[in-house]
N, C-alpha and C positions, 0 to 999 in steps of 0.2 A: 702798352701794346697787347692786343688780344691775340693769343696764339692760334694758328691753324691747328685743328685737332684731327686726329685720326684714330680709328679703331681697326684692329686686325681680327678677322673672323676666320678661323681655320676650320675646315669642314672635313669630317671623316670619323666614323666610329672607331677606326683603328687607333686614332689619337686618344680617345677616351678610354680605350681598353689598355693603353700603355704599350701597344705593339710597336709603335714608332715614337721617336722623340720629336716634339714639335719645334724643329729647328727653323721652320719657315717664319714663325713669329719673331724669333730672335733676329734673324737676318733682316726682316723688314723693319723692325724697330731701329736697328742700327742705321739702315739706309735712310729712313725717314728722319732720324735725328740729324743726319748730315744735311738734310734739306731744311732743317729748322721746324719740322712738323712734329708737334707734340702727340705722342701716343699715350692715351690715358687708360685704355682698356684693351685687354686680350680676351677673346671669347673663343672657346672651342665647342662645336656642336656636332652631333652624330648625323648619319645619313637618314634623317627623318624630315619629311616635308614640313610638317606643322612646326616643329621645334626650330628648324632653320629659318622659316618665314618669320617666326616671332623674334629670333635673335637678330635677323637682318633688319627688321623694323625698328627694334630698340637701338641698334647701332646707328642706323641712318638718322634716328631722332636726336642722338646726342653728339655725333661727330660730323665734321665737315667732309671728311674722306673716310670711306670704308673700303678696306682691301680684304678680299677673300682669297683663300688658297684651297684648292681641291674641289672635286665634284664637277669637273668640266668634261669628263670623258664620255664615252658612248654607252655605258652600261646603265641598268635601271637604277643603281644606287648613286649615280652621278646626277645630283638634283640641283646644283647651284644655279645653273642657267634657267631652268624652268621656274624656280622659286623667284629669281630676280625678275624674269619676264612677268610673272603674276603680280609681283610687288609694284611694278611700274605700269601694269596694264598693257604690255606689249605682246604682239604675236612673234612666234619664232619663224625665221626664214633661213634659207641656205645662203651663206656668204660665199660668193663665187670665187674670190681669190683664195680663200681658205680651202675650198673644195678642190681647186686646182693644185694647191700645194700638197694636199693629201694624196691625190692621184699620182703626182710626181714622186712623192716620197715612197710609194709602193709600186712604182713602175717596174714591170717585169716580174712582179710577185702577185700572188693572190691577195686580194683585199681582205683583211681580217673582218670578221662579222661585226656589223654595225659601225665600223670605223668612220664611215662618211657622216655619221651623226655628229662628229666633232665639228663639222662645218655649220651646224645650226646655231644661230645667234639671235638674240632679241632684235627685232626690227628697229633700225635707226641707230643701233649702238656702234661705237667705234671699236675697231678690232686691232689687237696687238698681235703681230705675227709670232708664231712659235718656231724658232729656228732649230729646236732640238726635240720636237715631238709633233703630235698630230693636233692637239687641242689648242686653238688660239686663245689668247686672252681677250677680255671684253671690258669696255668702259662705257658707263651710262652716266650722263650728267643732267641734272634737273634741279631747278630751284636753288641753285647755289651749292648743291650737294654732289659729290662724286662717288660712284661705286666702281671699283676696279676689281675684276675677277681674274685670278691667275691660276694656272695649273698647280697641282699638288707636288709632283716630283721636284725636288730642289734643283736638279740639273736642267730642268725646263724653266722653273719659276725664276730663279736668280738672274740668268742672262736676259730673260724677257723683261723683268722689272728694270734692270740696269740700262738695257738698250732702248726700251720703248716707254716703260712706265715713268721713269724719271723725267724724260722730256715732256711727257703729257702733263705731269704735275707742275713742271716749271712753266709750261705754256701760258697758263692762266694766272700765274703768280704776279702780283704787283710789286713784290720785293724779293730780294735774293737772300739766302741764308748761307753763311759760310761758317764752318766749324774747324777747330784745331783741337787735337788731342795731345795732351802732355802726359808722358809716361814716367812713372816713378817707381824706384825700388829702394827698400831700406826704411820705409815709413809705412805704418798702417793707415787705414782710412781715417781713423779718429785723429791721429797725429797730423795728417795732412789738413784735415778740416780745421783743426785748432790753429794751424799756421796761417790759414786763409780765411778765418771766420769773418773778419771785417769785410773782406771783399765779397764773400758769399752773401752776407746779410745786406750789403748795399747794392747787390747786382740788379741791373735792369737790362742793359744792352751793351755788352754781351752778357749772356747767362753763364753761370759757372756750375758744373755738375761733377763732383768727384764720385767715383764708384770703384769698388774693390774688385780685383782680379786675383787669381791664384798667384801669390808671391809678388803682386804688384798693385799699384793704385793708378788709375787713369783719371785725368781731369779733362772733361769735355767743355770747351769754350765755344759758344755759338753766338754769332752776331747777325743782325738783320739790318739791311740797308737797301738803298735804291739800286746799287750795283755792287759787283764783287770787290772792286777797289775800295769803295767806301766801307764795306763790311770788314775787310782786312785792316783798314785803318782803325776801326773800332776795336778789333781784336788785339792789335799789337801792344798797346800800353799795358793791358791786363796780363798778357802772356809774358811780357818782359818783367813785370812785377813778380809774377809767380816764379820765374826763373831766378830772380834776385833772391827771393826768400828760400827757395828749396835747393838751389845750387846744384851740387854734384849728385844729389839724389835723383835728378832728372836724367834719364839716359837717352831719350829720343822723343820725337813727336810723330803723330799721325800713323802711317802704315809701317814705319821703320821698326824692325824687331830688335830685340837685344842681341841676337846672333849676328844680324847685319851690322849693328854698331860695333861689335867685337871684331868682326872680320875687317871692317873699314879701318879701325884703329891699328890692328896688327899690320895691315898692308902699308898704312901711312908711315909706320915706324920700322918697316922692313924686318919684322919678326916672324918666326915660324913657331908652330905650336904642336905639342903632343899632349894627349889627355889620358889620364889613368883613372878609371872609375871602379869603385866597389859598389856602394849602396845604390848609386844612380844607374848602374847597369847599362851604360851606353847612351843615356838620355842626352848628355852634353854633346857627344859626337853626332848624334842624330839631329839635334837642333842646328849645329854648325853645317853639317853636310846637306841640309835642306836648302842652303843658300848657294846660288850659282857663284862660282869663283872661289869657293872655299878651298879648293885644291891648291891654291897659291900659298896658303898659310898652314893648313892642317896636314901634318905629315903622317900621323899615326894615332890610333885610339886603342887603348888597352882596357879590357874588362877583366880585372883581376879580383875575382870574388873571394877566392880562398887564400889562406896564408901561403900555401905552396906556390900559387900563381904570383903572388906579390914578390916572393923571393926569387922565383925562377925568371919572371919576365921583367921585373923592375929592380932587382938586386936589393930589395928591402932586407936588411940584416935580420937574421933570426933572433939576435940579441935584442933588437928593438921590439920585435913582436912579443918576445917572452917577457920583457920588462914592462912594456906599456900596453900591449894588446893591439889587435888590428884596428880598433876604433880609438884612435888617439891622435893628437897633434903631431907626435913624433913620426908615426907611421904615415900620416898624410904628407908630411914634409919629405920623407924618404921616397914615397911614391911619385911625387911631383918631380923631384930631381932624377929619379930613376927613369921616368918616362922620357924626360928631355935627353938624357944621355943615351938611352936605348934607341931613340928615333933621330938623334943628332939634330935637335931643334934648340932654339934659343930660349924657349919657354916651356915649362911643364905645369899642368894644372891637374889636381887630383881631388877625389872625394872618397871619404870612408865614413860609415855611420851605421846606426841601428834604426832601420825604417819601421820595424815592428811587423805584426802586432806582438811578436815574441822576441826574446833575446835581450831584453833590458835588465838592468840590475839597479840596486840602490845608488851605486856609484856612477853608472852609465845608463840612465833610463832611456826608454824608447824615445826616439827623436833627437838623440845626441848625434851630431854630425861634425866632422872636421874637414876643412878644405885646405889644401896645400898649394902653394904657388912658388915655383922656382923660376928665376930670371937670371940668365947668364950674366955674370959680372956683378950681380947685385945680391945673390944669395937666395935664401928660401924664407917665405913667410907663411904663417898659418892663421886661420880664423875658425872659431868654434861657434856652434849654434845649438840651441835646444828648441826643437820644433814640435809643434802639435799637429794633429790630424791623422787621417788614415795613411796606410802604408804608401800608396802612390802619391798622395799629397806631399808627404815628407820627401819622397824621392824627387818629385818635380820641383819643389821649393829649394831643395839642395842644389839641383842643377842650375836654377836661376841665380841663387846666391853665389855659386861658384863662378859663373860667367860675370856676375856683377863685381865680384872681388877682383877678377882679372881686369875688368873695365876700369875700376877705380885706380888700380895701380898703373895701368897703361896711360891714364890721363896725366900722371905726374912724371912720366918718363920723357926724356928729350927725343 
């Protein structure tokens, strides 16, 4: 099966200068992967007519689909449209519907200078409406190649692509592509690949692509077939085999987050939760409260960074702190139980550790973390880790590991 290939061409000198992060390329790559379209190249080019023309020509020569972002506005440095028009030998013309949308957008206000130039498009091109800005998207199809031009601001580009670009790409597709993402915690990318090596080496349809995330590994399965039902039928046996091999290391699929998984488990088992955080500084509570419905299970979150706070808020005994230190399994256990008792919940979850870059010792090096879990009627458990990475990496990985420790224990509970 010969894949449909795409290239993403991001336009703007500000990207090359590092003034903005190129999040557009990441977003489009993820969305194209869901469609089964292989992205082989990312290119960024500044606001220079000659260099953009060369980059566009190269991209159109090696990819079936080229998607540009940026350079569609009304100023002199917005050159993507005229470069594309020159490339295809097309004149520019006012697109009436886009012009009307611009006038309606600024109804009752003075029109900004040159804003109506946003309605200029290459003659004969298809137009993608911009529901969040003035510059419409543009699509030109010729000789089996497709060029899609999208605006640069993500809040304009992302909904335009999802609402209009995806349908446009699907319209001419002779096959459908369906993807499933399997999410794993507790194994590194190398270990996951080792467990699945024979499947990966034999892959054809579906394809199997493991990739590392901070604290997690995701496996993207993509199948191509005549329709969605047939594609899902191809995916199922491979997904089932991966679940069989990796078991409890898999916490969810597709868009479901770890926090959503935790909240669903707590609700299903009628538990309530309190969280006590030292080194993670509220990250766990933040992840949970980002999910609607969290208030049904999360009663209280404590950020007890100092020893005094651990004693005053969580009733951690001074004798424990003196004998074992704030970064210890004993303190983590006392924090978890103290949080549950203080908030009157059935479960308490805690973190304490040395995130760095300073504070480590030979006995407790930077990256030492302890996680505590108190469950009413079952007592307290702890787990310890020695993590690597920068300060915020250690903190985030600790938060992930703490939630996963809770998940694994909830799975075994009635």
